[in-house]
N, C-alpha and C positions, 0 to 999 in steps of 0.2 A: 604442503602449501599449495593452495589452488591457484588457478590462472589469474584470478583477480588480485590476489595478494602479490603474485610475482610482478604484475604490471603496476603495482603501487597505486591502484585505483582507490581513491577515497571519495565516498559519496558525501557531498555537502548539501545543506538545505539551500534551495534557490531563493528563499524568502529574502527580500532586500534588507530586512531587519535582523538577519542572522548575526550572531555574535562573532562569527569568523568569516568575514567577507573579504576574500583575497583581493578582488578588484579594488575595493575601497581602501584596504590596507596599503596596497601598492600605490594607489593614487595619493594617499596621505604622505607616504614616504617620498614620492616624487615632488610633492609640494614643499616638503621640508628641505629636500636637496636643492630645490630651486632657490629657497630663501638663504641657504648656506653657501651658495655658489656665486662667484663674481660675475656680474653682467657688464663689466667695463667693455666699451667698444673702442674703435679707433680714435674717436674724438677724445675720449677719456684718457687714452694712452698718450696721445699727442700733447694734451694739456699737462699731464703729469710729467712728461719728459721736459716740456718747456719750463714748467715751474721749477724743476730740479736744476735746470741750467741757469735760470735767472737767480735763484737763491745761491747757487754755487758761485756765480760772479759777484753777488753782493758780499758773500763771505770772503772771497779772495781780494776784492778791490777795497772794501770798506772795513771789515772786521780785522783782516790782516793776521799777524802772528799773535800767539798767546804770550802775554808779558805780565808776569807776576809783579815785577817792579813798577810798571805803570799802574796796575790796579792798586798796589800798596800806597803809592803816592796819592792817588785819589782818595783812598780810604783814610790816610793820615790826616788830610785836610778836614775830612768829615769828623774824625775823632777829635781833633783839636777844637773844632767849633762846638762839638757836643760837650767837651770838658768845660769850656768857658761858660756855656749856657747853664750847666748843672751847678757850677760854682756860684754864679749869680743867683741861682734859684735859692741857695742856702745862705746868702748874705755877702758874698764877695763883691767888692765894688770895683775891682780892677778889670781891665779889658784884655790884658795880655795873658798868654798861655802859662808862662812860668809862674806868675803871681797866682793864677787860678789853681794850678797844681799845688803850690806851696800852701795856699789857703785850705784846700781839701785835705792835704796830708796832716796839717796841724789840727784840723777840726774833727777828722775821722781816723784816728790811729787804730791799728789792729794789734792784738797781743802777739801774734805769731811773727811779726816783724823783728821781734827781739831775738829770734832763732835764725836770723838770716845767714850767719856764717855756717851754722850746722847744715843748712839746706843748700850750700854751694856758693854762697856769696851773692853779690849784686847781679851777676849774669845768669844765675840759675835758680835763685830761691823762689821766684814767681812761678816757675814750672814745677819745682820739686815740693813746694809747700802747697798742699791740696786746698788750704783755705784761700789761696789766691786764684783758684780756678773759677771762671764765670759760668758755673753749671750747678745743677741740683746737688751734685756730689760736693762741690765747693761750699755751697750753702750749708750742707749737712755737717761738714767738718768745721765750719765757722761756728755753728751752734754747739758742736761737740766741744770745741775749745773753751767756750764760755762756761760750760757745765762741768768740765773735767780739769780745767787748768793745764791742758796738754796741747801741744802742737803736733800735727800729723803730716807725714810726707815721706820722701825717699832720700837716701844718702848717695854718696858717690859710687857705692857698690851695688846699686839697684835693689837695696833692701828697704822694706817698709819700716819706718822708725816712728817712735812716739817720744816726744821731748817735753820736759817740764817747761812751762812758761816761766821766763826769767822774772826775778822780783821786780825789775824796773818796768816790766810790761804788765804786771798784774793790776796796775791802776786802770787798765783798759778792759778789765773783766767786770761784768755787772755785779752789783751787790745782791740783787734779788732776782726772782724769775722774770718779771717784766723787763727789768733793765738788761738782763742777760739776752733775752729774746731780741730786744731793741738793738743792742750792740752787735748781736750775732747776725742780724739781717740788715737793718738800715745803715748802721755804721759800716758793716762789711760791704754793702753795695757802693756807698760813696767813696770808700777807700779804693775799691777796684777802679772806680771812675778816675781817681787821682793817679792811678798807676797805668792807665790806658796809654797815655802819651809819653810815658817815661817819668823819671824823677824830676823834681823842680830844677835840678842842675842841668839835665839833658833835654828836657822838653823844648821843642821849637828849634833846637840846634841839631844834634845828631839823631834825635828821636829817642835815644836810649832804649833800654829794655822795657818793653811793655808787658802786658799780661798775656798768657797763652789764650788762644781762642777755644771755642767749644770742642773742635775736632782734635786739636793737639792735647787739650786737657783730658779728653776721653782716652786717647791713645796712651797718655802717661799713666792714667789710673789703671788701665788694663795691663800695662807692662809689668806691674808688680804681681800679677796673678801667676801661679805656677805654669799654667798652660802657655803663657806668653813670655815668661821671664827669661827663658833660655834660648829664645829665637835669636838667630844671628843673620845678618845680611852681609855676605862676604865674611870679613873678619870683624865686623862691627856688630855689637849687640843692639837689640831694639831700643833699649833705654839710652844707650850712648848716641844712637842715631837721632833720637828725639831731642836730646840735649844739643847736638850740633845743629839740628834744624832750628831750634829755638834761638840759639845765640848767633845764628847767621853764617856759621862757617861751612855748613853743608852746601848751601846754595851760592857761596862766594866764588868768584872767578879765581882761577889758578894759573900760574905761569908754567913754562915748559918743565920746570923742575918739580912741579906739584905744590909749590909754596903759594899760600893765599896772597892775592894782590890786595894791598892795603886799601881800606875804605870801599871794598866791593862786597862786604858781608851783607847778606839779605836775610834779616831776622823773620822767622815765620811765627809772628805773634798774632794777636787779635786783628791788628791792622792788615796783616798779610792775608789772614783768612777772609776778612772783608774784601780785600783786593781780589782774592781768588773768586769770590762771589761776583764781583764787578766784571771780571774777565769772562766768567761763565755766562753772565748776563749778556755781554757783547756777543758771545758765540751763539746765544739762544735766539738773537734777533733774526738771522736768516733762516734758522730752523722753524721759528714760528711763522715767518713770512711764507715759507714753503707750505706749511700746514694750512694756513689761511687761504692761499691761492687754490689749492686742491679742493678743500672743503667748500669754499665759496662757489667754485665752478660747478661742483656736483650739485649743490643746493639750487643754484640759479637755473641750471639746465633741467634738472628733474622737475622743478617747479614750473618752468615754461612748458615742458612736455605734459604735465598734469593739467595745466590751464588749457592747453590746446586740445588734449584728449577729452576733457570734460566740458569743453566749450564754455569756459568761465567768462561771464559777461559783467557780473556785478559782485560787490563785496559779499553779499549773502550766498553767492554760488561757491565761495571758497570752502564751504563745509563739505563739498563733494570731493575735495582733494584728499587723497590717501597720504597723510603726512608721514607715515612710516616709510614710504618709498622716497620721500623728499628729504627727510632729516639726514644731515651729513655726518652721521656717526653710527657706530654699532651696526655696520653692515659690511659684508665681504667686498662689495664693489669699492667703497671708499678705502678700505684697508688695502686692496690691491693697488689702487691709484697712489696711495701714500708709500707703499713699498717701492713702486717704480720711482716716484719723485725723490724720496730720501736716498734711494740707491744711486740715482744720477747725481744728486747733490754730493754724496760721499765719494763717488768716483772722481768728480771734479776736484774736491777738496784734497783727497789723498794724492791725486795726480799732480796737483800744484805743489804739494809738499815734497814730492819726489823730484820734480823738475827744478825747483828752487834749492833743493838739497837742505831744506830747513827741517825736514822730517817732523820730529815730535812737537816742536813749538808751533808748527804751521797747521797741524791737524785740528779740525773742529770736533772736539770730543762729544759735544752735545749732539752734533749731527750723526756721528757714528753710533751713539747710544740710541737715537731715535730710529735709525735704520735697523738696528738690532731688534728694537721693540716691534717695528713694523713687520719684519720678517717673522717674528714670533707670533704676532696676531694673525698674519696671513696663513702660516702653517696651522695654527689652531683652527681657523675656519675650514681649511682643507681636511684636517683630521676629523672634524665633526661631520663634514659632508661624506667623507670616505666611510666612516662607521655606519652612517645611515644607508649608504649605497650597498654596503655589505649585507645589511639586514634586508633591504629591498630585494637584492639579488637572491637572497635565500628564499624569500616568498615567491619570487618569479620561478625559481627552480621547483619549488613545491607546486606551483600552479601548472607547470608543464606535465606533472604526473597526477594532477587532480582531475577527477571526472565529476562534472556538474550536470545536474538534470537538464540545464539549458543546452548543453552540448548535443543532446539527442535531437534537438530541433534547429540547431544553428544553420545547417545547410538548407533545410526546408525554408527557414525564415528568409534567408538571402534570396532563394528562388521565388518565394511568394511575395515578400515585401518589396524587393528591389525592382519595382515596376517603373515604367517611364511616367506613370500618372503623376507621381509626386514632384518630379522635376520637369514634367512634360507640358507641351503647348499644343493646342490644335492649330489648324491653318489660320483661323480667325485671330487667335491669340498671338500667333507669330506676326501677323499683320499689325496688331496693336503695338508689339514691341518695336517694329521698324518705324511706325508712325510717330511713336513717342520720341524715338531717337531723332527723327527728322525735325519735329517741333522744338525739341531741346536745342538742336543746333541752330535752327532758325532764330530762336530767342537769343542765343549767344551772339548771332550776327547783329540783331537789332540793338543789343546792349553794348556793342563794340565801341569803345572810345580809346583812341591812341593819341600819343603826343603829336604825331604828324601823319598826313596822308590817310586819315580815317576812312574816307570814302573808297580809296583804292583797296584798303584791307578788307572792307566789307564786300566789295565786288569779287575779290579773290575767294573769300569765304563762300559767297553765293555760288561761285563756279565749282568749288569743291563739293558743296552740297548737291548741286545739280548732277555732277559726275557720279557721286556716290549713289544718289537716287536712281540714276540710269542703270548702274550695275546691279543694284539690289532688285530693280524691276525686271531687268533682262534675265537675271539668273534665277529668279524665284522658282520657276517651274522645274528647272534642272536641279536646283538645290533641294527641293522637296521630293524630287523624283516622281512628280505627279504631272502627267501630261496635260498641257493647256492650263495649268494653274496660273492665275493672274493675281499679282499683288495690288490691292486697292489702297489708294491714298485718300484719306478722309480729311474733311475740314475739322477744325478743333471741336466744334459742337457735335459733328457726326462721330468723332472719335470717342467723346465722352459717352454718347448714347450706346456705341458698340461695346464699350467697357462695361456699362451697366447691364447689358444683356448677357454678359458672360460671367455673372456672379463674381464681382471683384473682391468679395470677402474671402475668397478661396486662396489657397497657397500660390497658385500660378501667378496671380497678380503681384504679390510681393516679390516673387522671384524675378518678374519682369522689371519691377522697380529697382531691384539690385542691379540687373543688367544695364538698365538705362542710366543709373547713377555712374556705373563704371565706364560707360561708353564715352570715349574722348575723341572727338572728330579732328579732321585736318591732318591725318596720317597719310603717308604716301599710298597712292592707289595703283602703283605700277613701278616698273623699272625703266631705266634709260642707260645709255652707253656713255662711259667716260671717254677721255681722249685716247686711252689705251684699249678701247673697245671692251672694257669690262662692265658687267652689269652692276649698277649702283641704284639706290633708291631714287625715285624721281624727285628732282629739286623744284618741281613746279609749285609746291605749296610750302617750301622751306621757310618763307618769311612768316608763316602762321604757326611755326613750331618753336615759339619762344614765349617767355613770360609776358612780354609787353603786348604782342599781337595775338597770341594764341588763345586757346579755350580756357575760360575761367571756371574751375570746378564749383566754387561757391555760388556763382551765378546760375549754373546749371542745376545744382542741388536745390536752390531756393525755388527755381521755376517748377521743377517736378513736384516739390512738396506742396506748391500752391496751385497746381494744375487742376486738381480734383476737389470739388467742394463737398463731396459726399463723405460719409464716415467709413470709408473702405479700410482705413488704417489710421493709427493715432497721429496726433499733431507732431510735427518735427520728426516724422518717421525716417525720412531720408537722412537727416542729421544723425539719427541713431545708427543707421546702417553705415554711414560714413565713419563715425567714431569707432564702431566695432571693426570696420575694415582697416582703418589706420592703426588700431591697436594690434591686430593680428599681424599686419605688415611689420610694425615696429618690433614685435616679439620675435618674429622669424628673422628679421634683419640682425637683431642683437645676438641671437643664439648662433646664427650661421655666419656672423661677421661679414654680412653683405650690406651694401647700401643701395636700396631701391627706394626712390622717393615718389615721383609722380608719373613715372612711365606707365602708360596704359598697356594692357595685355596685347592689344593689337599692334601697337608701336613696337613693343619688344619683339614679337614674333615676326613682324615685317622685317626688322633689322636682321634677325636671325636668318630669315629666308634668303635675304640678299647676300649675307656674308657667306652662306654655303654655296654660292655661285648660281648664276642665272637659270640654267636648265633644271636644277634641283629645286629651286624656289617654288614653282607651281605645285610640285608633288607634296611638299611640306604643307603649304597653305591648304591644298585640297584635302590632305589627310586630316588636318586639324578641324576642318568644317564638315568632314564626313560625307562628301558627295563627289561624284565624278564629273559633274557639270557637263553632261552629254551635249555635244554640239559645239563646245567651246574649246579653244586651244591657244597656245602661245600667250601673247600679251593679254588677250581678252580673258583667258582662263586665270592668269595671275591676278588681274584686276578684280574679277568677280570673286575669286577666292578670298582675297584680302578684304574686299568690301564686306563680305559676309562674316569674315572672321571678326571684324570690328563690332558686328551686331551682337555677338555673344551666343546666338542660338546655333545648335549643331543638329543637322538632319539625322533621322534615325531609320530611314529606309522606305519612305513613301507612305501612301495611304494604306489603310487596313490594319494599322496598329491598334492595340487595345485602348479603348477610350478615345479613339480619334487622335491620339498623339502622333505628331509628325516631327517634332523637334524637342530638344531638351535644353534647359538653361540652369543657372545657379551652380555650375560646377558639376552637374550630373554626368556630363560627357567625360569628365576626368575619371569617373568610375567605370567607363566603358559601357554605360547603359545604352542599349539599342544601336551601337555603332557598327557592329558586324565587320566584314572584311575591308570596308572602305578605309578604315583607320589603320589597318595593319596590326601587327602584334603589339602587345602592351609594352614590351621592352623597346620595340621600335619607336613608339610614340615618346617614351621616356628619353630615348636617344636623340630624338629631334629637339626636345625641349631643353634639357640641361637644368642646372640648379636655379638660375635666375628666373626662368619662365615657369618652372614648376612651382616656385614660390607664389607667383602671381596667379596661377591656376588654382593651387591648393587653398590659398587664403579665401578665394571666392566660395569654395566648397565649405570652408570652416565658418564663414559668416552665414551661409545658408543654414547650416546645422544649428549654429548658436542662436541667431536672431529669429529665423523663420520657423524651423521645426521645433525648437525648444522654447524660446521666450514667447513666440506667438501661438504655436500650436500645442505646446506641452506634450509633444509626441516623442517620448523617450524610446518607445519600441522601434519606431522607424529610424530615429537618430542612431540607436545602437546597431541597426542593420547597415546603415551607411558606414559606420565605423568598421564593422566586420568586413564589408565589401572592400573598404579602403585597405585594410590589413591584408586581405587576399590579393589585392593588386600589388602591394609591396612585395609579398612573397613571390608572386609571379615574375616581377621585375628581377628580383635577386636570383631566382632560378634561371631566368633568361640570360642574365649576365654571365653566369657560369657556363652556359651552353655556348654563348658567343665567344668566350675566351678560348674554348676548345676549338671552335671553328677558325679562330684567328691563326692558330698554329699551322694550318694547311693552306693559307692564302699567300699570294705573291706580295711583294713589298707595298705596292700602291694600294691594293685592296685591303691589306692588313692595316695600313695607316688610317684609311678611312673608317674601318671597323673599330679600331682602337679609340677614335674620337667619339664614335657612337657609344662605345662601352663606357668611356669616361663620363659622358653626359648622363647615361643611364645610372651610373653609380652616384653621381651628384643628385640626380632626381630622387633616387631611393633614400638618400640621406635626408633630403628635404622632407620627403613624405613621412619618414619615421618621426621626425620632430613634429610635423603637422598632425600626425596620428596621435602623439602624446597630448598635444594641445586639445584635439578633438575629444579625447578621453577625459581630460580635465573638465571641459565644458559639460559633458554629459554627466559625469560623476557629481560635479558641483550642483547641477540642476536637480539630480535625483536626491541628493542630500537635502537640498532646500525643500523639495516636495515632502520628504519624510518628516522634516521638522515643522512643516506648515500645519 
C-alpha cells in the first residue's frame, strides 16, 4: 500500500456540480438538523411553565376529583330525556318516563327476551344476551336471531350458548326477509332505547338495570374467546368481574366486614359509560386550555417576529411571511414547549393527589396521557435529529481525510485574497464615515421630541456630539499613525460631492453604510469616580441612554437611506441591512440562549472596559481600535479610544498600505486584517471580548458577507476566503486556550484568577465563532446553490 493509500487521500472533483460534494452534503444535513431541533428560548420556557401552572390550578380548583357517580347522574338525565323524545317520535302521547318506556316495550318487543332466565335473569340478561348489546356485534346477533330462531349469549359458567327462541316469542320473528331485517334492525334499536333507562317498573325510580355500553359489551364479547376466557384478577374470573361491574356490586361501598352497604351499588351500564365520558370531558378542559395557551403564544410571537423581520406594512406584504415557521404544530419547538407545559401540569396534579391523599380519584388521567404523548413526540424529534447528526458526523470524518484540489491553493488564496482592499478605507473614505455619523447624530438631535424638557435634551445631545467630534478630530492623526493628518468636516453638499468622487458604487461605500447604520451615539466618552473612588462610566449623558430621550434607530436608518439621491445602492438598502442584522442577531441569541437587543457594539465594550477596572480600560479600548494614540494618555487616551471605537473603523498601521488603505470596516478587523502587534494575540482579543461582544462583532462580519459580498457583489470566491480565514482564527483561539491553560498552572493565585477569566472569555468567544462560522457557511452554500440553479 502506497503513502497516499495509507493517508486515506481521496481525490474528488472540485466542480461545484459534482455528484459527491461533501460541503453541500454536510450543509444539507446541518439544515435538516436545524429543522429537527427545538429553538425554544427563555420566553418560550417561561410561558410553558406558566401555562402548566395555570392549567394545573384550573384542574385542582374547578375540575376536582373524578366522580363516576356524578357523571352517571348527569348521563341518566340525558338518557331519560332521550327515551321520552324517541317514544314521542313513534306515537307515544305521554310525557313521563315510565309511560314512555312501557310504550316502547309493548311496541318493539324482541324475541330473545323470552330467554331471560337462561341468560341470568333481570340483573344479567342484558349483559349476557348479545342481542342486547348496542354495538355492531349486537346488531349482527339480532339479525341472526331473526333468521335462525336462536338466541345467543353466555351462561353462568362463562360458556357461549345458543338457545331456541321460545314459542311465545316466535311472534316477534319476521315472516319474510324484509320483515326479518326490519325487526332485526329497527325493532332492535327501539327496544334498546326502551331498556336504556331500565324497565317500566324501575325507570325514574331506582333506575333499574339498563343496557351495557359499547365498552362493556365489547369486553363481554371478548371474554368468551379462549385467549380471554381463563383470565383471572385475583380470585375472580374476567367474566364474573364484568358481571359484578354491570350489576353494581363491584363499585359499591363496603363496610368494615366487607359487606356491601345497601343502596350504594353503582351499575356500570350505558349511563355509566356516558358518565365516564362526561368526567373525562371535564378532565380534558384544563388539558385543552394548556394546549391552547402554548400553541397560541407560539403562533402570536412567531408571527410578530416575522412581521418585524419582514417589515410587513400592508395586507399584501403578508405573503412574505414564512408560514412554516409560524404554524403552531408539527415542529420540535412547539413539542418541547408542550412537554414542559404538560409536565408542569402533571406534576401539580399528582402533587395535589398526594397531598390530599385522594390518590387515584384526584389524578387527571387525560393530563397524564397528554404528558406521555408529549414526551414521546419530543423523543421522536430528538431521535430523528440524532440519526441525521450521526450521518453528518460520518461525512465530517470522511472530509477530514479527503484531499480536494482546492486544498492545494487554500493557503495561497487566504494570503492573496484576504487583502485590506475589500474591507478597507482610504483616508478620504474614513473621513466620509465620520462625517456621515456626525450628520446622522445631528439629524437625530433635530428630530428629538420628548414629553418634557425637549430643549434641555437637545442641548445635552449637542454637547455630546461636540465632545465626540473633538475627540475624533484630535485623535485622527494618532489613530491613523499618519503625522499631521487632519480630519475634514464637510457640509452636507460637500460630503455628497466627496462621496461621488470616490466611486460610491464600490464595496467600500456599502460597508460604510453598514457601519453608519450600526453607529449609536450618546454612549459614555470617559470614566469618572464613584464615592468609593472606583472607576465607573461617566454619567454625564445618562439621561440620553433610554428609550424616551435616546437615539432612535428608525429615525437614523430613514435619514441615511434618504441622504443620497444617486443610484449608489437600491431603495430601502438600509432597511435591508437592518433586517439582515436583526435576523443574524436573533439567530445567535436563540442558539446561544443569550438576550441582546439594542445594545450597540460601542456601548457593550465601553461597559466591558469599565467593569475590568480603570487602569485596564484604556488598553482594551486601544487594542480594539488598533492604535497607540501616540501623545495621549490617561483620561484623554480612554476618551479618544472609546470615541473611535464607536465609529467602527480600525486602523491598520498608517500610510503606505496596498491600495491606500489605512482602516478596515464591516467586521474585517475581527479577522485580524492589517492589525499587527497593536491588537495583541488573537486569543488575547477573544479574552477581552467574551461571548456577548463576540456576538456583536461576528454578526457585523456575517451581514457584510451575506448582504455585501454575496447578495450585492456575487463574490463567492472572496466570501469563501473570509470563511476560511474565520475558521483559521477559531483554530488559533482554541490552540491559544490550551497554551494559556498550561501557563495558568505556574502562576500565583492573583495572576491565575485573572488569566482564568481571560480563558473563560476566550472559550465563550470560540463557541460563538463556531456557531457564526456555521451560519456563514450556510449563507455561502445557499447562495452557491442558487447560482447553480439560476
